[in-house]
Legacy VTK file of the C-alpha trace (Angstrom):
# vtk DataFile Version 3.0
C-alpha trace
ASCII
DATASET POLYDATA
POINTS 60 float
61.610 102.423 88.773
60.937 104.694 91.731
62.309 108.225 91.385
63.637 110.351 94.235
64.009 114.129 94.263
67.295 115.757 95.217
66.082 116.503 98.757
64.981 112.908 99.243
68.367 111.627 98.069
70.161 114.006 100.433
68.049 112.814 103.365
68.569 109.138 102.438
72.337 109.571 102.142
72.593 111.843 105.190
74.234 114.687 103.274
73.304 118.209 102.204
71.450 118.933 98.958
74.532 120.735 97.608
76.513 117.505 97.995
73.966 115.565 95.937
74.133 118.214 93.206
77.924 117.978 93.190
77.770 114.172 92.965
75.482 114.581 89.941
77.846 117.113 88.308
80.733 114.696 88.839
78.627 111.856 87.343
78.799 109.804 90.537
75.005 109.879 90.752
73.150 110.066 87.463
69.865 111.968 87.317
67.284 110.071 85.286
65.100 113.096 84.557
63.971 116.491 85.763
60.555 117.486 87.037
58.586 120.529 85.859
60.604 122.785 88.175
63.968 121.580 86.869
64.564 119.444 89.972
66.733 116.397 89.292
65.188 112.976 89.853
67.244 109.891 90.656
66.480 106.161 90.474
66.023 104.960 94.069
67.752 101.623 93.374
70.846 103.362 91.994
70.952 105.708 94.988
70.823 102.715 97.343
73.657 101.017 95.431
75.718 104.217 95.581
75.171 104.451 99.344
76.280 100.841 99.827
79.402 101.397 97.741
80.275 104.640 99.543
79.920 102.917 102.919
82.275 100.167 101.771
84.870 102.824 100.947
84.565 104.469 104.349
81.495 106.673 104.054
80.747 110.072 102.686
LINES 1 61
60 0 1 2 3 4 5 6 7 8 9 10 11 12 13 14 15 16 17 18 19 20 21 22 23 24 25 26 27 28 29 30 31 32 33 34 35 36 37 38 39 40 41 42 43 44 45 46 47 48 49 50 51 52 53 54 55 56 57 58 59
């Protein structure tokens, strides 16, 4: 499992970091862990699946 930081997820999805944090709060993206600085880390495969699903529904 490859982990992505919040900034990496935002760049991959083409959204702002605040949007990724909101998606995590709303349980649309689930953080797998946090690093030493409290930064959320997400599974890259799950992020890719979320992006595909969001594009099917018309984008972000």
